[in-house]
C-alpha positions in Angstrom: -21.1 9.4 1.4 -22.9 7.9 4.3 -22.8 9.6 7.7 -21.4 6.5 9.5 -18.4 6.5 7.1 -17.8 10.2 7.6 -18.0 9.8 11.4 -15.4 7.0 11.3 -13.1 9.1 9.1 -13.4 12.2 11.4 -12.8 10.3 14.7 -9.7 8.3 13.7 -6.3 8.9 15.1 -4.2 8.7 11.9 -0.8 9.1 13.5 -1.0 6.5 16.2 -1.9 2.8 16.3 -5.3 1.2 16.2 -6.0 -2.5 17.0 -7.3 -3.6 13.7 -5.7 -7.0 14.1 -8.3 -7.9 16.7 -10.7 -8.6 13.9 -8.5 -11.2 12.2 -7.5 -12.9 15.5 -11.1 -13.9 15.7 -11.3 -15.3 12.2 -9.6 -18.6 11.6 -7.6 -19.2 8.5 -7.1 -22.9 7.7 -3.6 -24.1 6.7 -4.2 -26.1 3.5 -0.8 -26.6 2.1 2.9 -26.5 3.2 4.3 -25.6 6.6 6.2 -22.8 8.3 9.9 -23.5 8.6 11.2 -24.4 12.1 13.6 -21.5 11.8 11.7 -18.5 10.4 13.1 -17.0 7.2 14.4 -13.4 6.9 11.3 -12.4 5.0 7.9 -13.7 4.1 6.5 -12.7 0.7 2.8 -12.5 1.5 0.3 -12.7 -1.3 -3.3 -11.9 -0.4 -5.4 -13.7 -3.1 -9.0 -13.6 -4.2 -10.5 -15.3 -7.3 -8.1 -14.2 -10.0 -5.8 -17.2 -10.5 -4.8 -16.2 -14.0 -3.1 -13.2 -12.5 -1.9 -15.0 -9.4 0.2 -17.5 -11.4 2.7 -15.0 -12.8 2.9 -13.1 -9.5 3.6 -16.3 -7.7 6.1 -17.5 -10.3 8.0 -14.1 -10.1 8.4 -14.8 -6.3 9.5 -18.3 -6.8 12.1 -17.4 -9.5 14.1 -14.9 -7.4 17.8 -14.8 -8.0 20.5 -14.3 -5.4 18.3 -14.8 -2.3 17.0 -18.0 -0.7 16.1 -17.0 2.8 12.4 -16.4 2.2 9.0 -18.2 2.2 5.9 -17.4 0.3 2.6 -17.1 2.2 -0.6 -17.1 0.3 -3.8 -16.2 2.1 -6.8 -17.0 -0.1 -10.0 -14.9 0.8 -12.2 -17.3 -1.2 -14.2 -18.4 1.9 -15.1 -22.0 2.6 -18.7 -21.5 3.7 -20.3 -23.6 1.0 -17.9 -26.6 0.8 -14.8 -26.8 3.0 -13.4 -29.9 1.2 -13.5 -28.3 -2.3 -10.3 -26.8 -3.7 -10.3 -23.2 -4.8 -8.5 -22.4 -8.1 -5.7 -20.8 -6.1 -5.2 -24.0 -4.0 -5.2 -26.1 -7.2 -2.4 -23.9 -8.5 -0.4 -24.2 -5.3 -0.7 -28.0 -5.3 0.3 -28.1 -9.0 3.4 -26.0 -8.4 4.3 -28.2 -5.3 7.0 -26.0 -4.0 8.2 -26.4 -0.4 8.7 -22.6 0.0 4.9 -22.0 -0.3 2.6 -21.9 2.7 -1.1 -21.7 1.7 -4.0 -20.7 3.9 -7.6 -20.2 3.1 -10.0 -18.0 5.1 -13.0 -19.8 6.5 -15.1 -16.7 5.7 -14.5 -13.9 3.3 -12.7 -11.1 5.2 -12.6 -8.4 2.6 -9.7 -6.5 1.1 -8.0 -4.9 4.1 -8.5 -7.6 6.7 -7.1 -10.2 4.3 -4.0 -8.0 4.2 -4.1 -8.0 8.0 -4.3 -11.8 8.0 -1.2 -12.0 5.9 0.8 -10.2 8.5 -0.8 -12.0 11.4 0.1 -15.4 10.0 3.6 -14.5 8.9 6.4 -15.9 11.2 9.4 -13.9 9.9 10.8 -10.6 11.2 10.1 -8.9 7.8 7.0 -9.1 5.6 6.7 -8.0 2.0 3.3 -7.9 0.5 3.0 -8.9 -3.2 -0.4 -8.2 -4.6 -1.8 -11.1 -6.6 -1.7 -9.1 -9.9 1.7 -7.6 -9.5 5.2 -8.9 -10.3 8.7 -8.9 -8.7 11.9 -8.2 -10.8 14.2 -11.2 -10.7 16.6 -9.7 -8.1 14.0 -7.8 -6.1 14.6 -9.8 -2.9 18.4 -9.8 -3.3 18.3 -5.9 -3.2 15.7 -5.5 -0.5 17.4 -8.1 1.8 20.7 -6.5 1.2 19.2 -3.3 2.6 17.8 -4.8 5.8 20.9 -6.8 6.5 23.1 -3.8 6.1 20.9 -1.6 8.4 19.0 -3.8 10.8 17.9 -0.7 12.8 15.3 0.2 10.1 11.6 -0.6 10.5 10.5 -0.3 6.9 12.1 -0.1 3.5 10.1 1.2 0.6 11.1 1.2 -3.1 10.0 2.5 -6.5 7.8 0.7 -9.0 7.4 0.2 -12.7 3.8 0.6 -13.7 2.5 -1.6 -16.4 -0.8 -2.3 -18.2 -1.5 -6.0 -18.1 -3.9 -5.8 -21.0 -1.1 -4.6 -23.3 1.6 -6.9 -21.9 3.1 -9.4 -24.4 5.9 -12.0 -23.7 8.7 -9.5 -24.6 7.2 -7.0 -22.2 6.8 -9.5 -19.4 10.5 -10.5 -19.9 11.6 -6.9 -19.5 9.5 -6.5 -16.3 11.0 -9.6 -14.8 14.6 -8.9 -15.8 17.1 -8.3 -13.0 17.9 -4.6 -12.2 21.6 -3.9 -12.5 23.5 -3.3 -9.3 24.6 0.2 -8.4 25.8 2.3 -5.6 22.9 4.1 -4.0 21.6 5.7 -0.8 18.7 4.7 1.3 16.7 7.9 1.7 15.2 8.7 5.0 11.4 9.2 4.9 9.6 11.6 7.2 5.8 11.8 7.6 5.7 15.4 6.4 6.1 14.1 2.8 3.1 11.8 2.6 -0.1 13.8 2.3 1.0 16.5 -0.1 1.9 14.8 -3.4 4.8 12.5 -2.5 4.2 8.9 -3.5 6.5 7.0 -1.2 3.6 5.5 0.7 3.0 2.3 -1.4 3.1 -0.5 1.1 2.9 -3.3 -1.4 6.4 -4.5 -2.3 7.8 -2.8 0.8 9.7 -4.6 3.6 7.9 -3.8 6.9 9.1 -5.2 10.2 6.2 -7.3 11.5 6.5 -5.8 15.0 6.3 -2.3 13.6 3.2 -3.3 11.6 1.6 -4.7 14.8 2.5 -1.5 16.7 0.7 0.6 14.0 -2.3 -1.7 14.4 -2.5 -2.9 10.8 -4.9 -1.8 8.1 -8.3 -0.2 9.0 -11.7 -1.3 7.9 -12.4 -0.9 4.2 -16.2 -0.8 4.9 -18.1 0.1 8.0 -20.8 -2.5 9.1 -24.0 -1.8 7.2 -22.4 0.8 4.9 -21.9 0.7 1.1 -19.0 3.1 1.1 -15.6 1.5 0.6 -12.2 3.0 1.7 -9.4 1.8 -0.6 -6.6 3.9 0.7 -5.8 2.5 4.2 -2.5 1.3 3.0 -1.7 5.0 2.8 -2.8 5.5 6.4 -0.5 2.7 7.5 2.4 4.3 5.7 1.7 7.6 7.5 1.8 5.8 10.8 5.0 4.1 9.9 6.7 7.3 8.7 5.5 9.2 11.8 6.5 6.7 14.5 9.2 4.4 13.0 12.5 4.4 11.1 11.6 4.3 7.4 13.7 4.6 4.3 13.3 4.2 0.6 15.5 2.4 -1.8 15.2 4.6 -4.9 15.3 1.9 -7.5 12.4 0.6 -9.7 12.4 -3.0 -8.7 8.6 -3.7 -8.1 6.2 -4.1 -11.0 2.8 -2.5 -10.2 -0.2 -3.4 -12.5 -2.6 -0.7 -13.6 -5.6 -1.0 -15.8 -8.9 -2.8 -15.6 -7.7 -5.4 -13.0 -6.3 -2.8 -10.7 -8.4 -1.9 -7.6 -8.7 1.7 -8.6 -10.6 0.8 -11.8 -13.4 -0.7 -9.7 -13.8 2.0 -7.1 -17.5 2.9 -6.9 -17.0 6.2 -5.1 -13.7 8.1 -4.7 -15.1 10.7 -2.3 -14.5 8.7 0.9 -10.8 8.2 0.1 -10.3 11.9 -0.7 -12.1 12.9 2.5 -10.0 10.5 4.6 -6.8 11.8 3.1 -7.9 15.4 4.0 -8.5 14.5 7.6 -5.3 12.6 7.8 -3.6 15.8 6.4 -5.3 17.9 9.1 -3.7 15.8 11.8 -0.3 16.2 10.1 -0.9 19.9 9.9 -1.6 20.2 13.6 1.9 18.8 14.3 3.5 21.8 12.7 4.7 25.0 14.5 2.5 28.0 14.1 4.7 29.4 11.3 4.0 26.4 9.0 0.5 25.3 10.2 -1.3 27.6 7.8 0.9 26.4 4.9 0.1 22.7 5.7 -3.6 23.4 6.1 -3.9 25.3 2.9 -1.8 22.8 1.0 -4.0 20.0 2.3 -7.3 21.8 1.3 -6.1 22.6 -2.2 -4.8 19.1 -2.7 -8.2 17.6 -1.8 -10.0 19.9 -4.3 -7.4 19.2 -7.0 -7.6 15.4 -6.5 -11.4 15.6 -6.9 -11.1 17.7 -10.1 -8.4 15.4 -11.5 -10.4 12.2 -10.8 -13.5 13.8 -12.4 -11.4 14.7 -15.5 -10.1 11.1 -15.7 -13.6 9.7 -15.4 -14.9 12.1 -18.0 -11.9 11.3 -20.3 -12.8 7.6 -20.2 -9.5 6.3 -18.8 -9.3 2.5 -18.5 -8.4 2.7 -14.8 -11.5 4.7 -13.8 -15.0 3.6 -13.0 -17.1 5.7 -15.4 -19.8 6.3 -12.7 -17.5 7.4 -9.9 -17.8 11.1 -10.3 -16.8 13.1 -7.1 -19.7 15.3 -5.9 -17.8 18.6 -5.1 -20.6 19.9 -2.9 -20.5 16.7 -0.8 -16.7 17.2 -0.6 -17.1 20.7 0.6 -19.6 19.7 3.3 -17.7 16.6 4.4 -14.4 18.6 4.8 -16.1 21.7 6.3 -14.8 24.1 3.6 -16.5 27.5 3.4 -16.0 27.3 -0.4 -14.2 25.4 -3.0 -12.5 28.5 -4.4 -8.7 28.4 -4.7 -7.3 31.9 -5.0 -4.8 32.0 -7.9 -2.6 34.5 -5.9 -2.9 32.4 -2.8 -2.0 29.3 -4.7 1.1 31.0 -6.3 2.3 32.1 -2.8 1.5 28.6 -1.4 3.5 26.8 -4.0 6.6 28.9 -3.5 6.5 28.6 0.3 6.0 24.8 -0.1 9.0 24.5 -2.4 11.2 26.2 0.1 9.8 24.1 3.0 10.3 20.9 0.9 13.8 21.8 -0.1 14.8 22.5 3.5 13.4 19.1 4.6 15.0 17.2 1.7 18.4 18.6 2.6 17.9 17.6 6.3 16.7 14.2 5.2 19.7 13.8 3.0 22.0 14.0 6.0 20.1 10.9 7.5 20.5 8.8 4.3 22.4 5.6 4.3 24.9 4.3 1.6 24.2 1.0 0.0 25.5 -0.9 -2.9 23.0 -3.4 -4.3 
């Protein structure tokens, strides 16, 4: 990992906002199709797109074919820059014009912004109070918006609502499998669970921002997504959606609807399959966890610190095992150098004491149980 990337990771304030939106304010995106409604909708389904129109079509159609909810627009921001020929249509724009649906608003960036800043551009261009990001290779169940809109209408004091996801491998998906993914999820009485920042860095997976409803003002207050690549560096950070989730959980009123209503694609087309080096993401999560640890009282600071260290080492070993095992999601060359991990995180050693781990896990279970019981008292009833 390059020193510039490491310095960036170490100096960040992970719990408070950064002004990452300043970068996209300076980069024009051209409106190429459709228009924003005079009265903004309740939610904008924002689709950041880049050169995979075969996957974009089913994602877009799943948003267009929503049942039980009409107060939404679909915003597509195409990162296929127009440097070479501004008048030429990209494949994504051809698809939009072919569908010819008045709910679609299509922008194209004049210059390629990269992964995270294209996500930032989606939020910057949205006009609605709520924004829901749909990645251009994922899908929405047929009543996804009906359920999520019911949550924010029932409890307008919330700043973000997360949900659970079905994972699917696109390479193995046939028509019957696609129909199952798109089918509506039956209504049920449920509770919106309160989400605290303490959960995020230690094995809880409620930090997926794609498919979540995030109040645009809360997103702006958090500063958006950070850089995925420092100028002049080859290292890429893929996990800044996780950083944004931590900021939201730490500073805003966040809940999760515990229903599997979003369809998240894994496999060769997923971003994690193309990661060239997993080390920067692991190191960033470690330093994020250190800042979470520092917020604890003295009694629990050691527990958080040790849990964070062990998790970083475990993540590296798990990723190396997946790479060695030849899993379809993993770049076969992206082995984590454990010595580089030790140096970057400042560990004296990579040794994890079995007795220390045993004690740590039992303390953590007790801590987690206490917080879950406290969080349960802040949950909100909902039928959707």
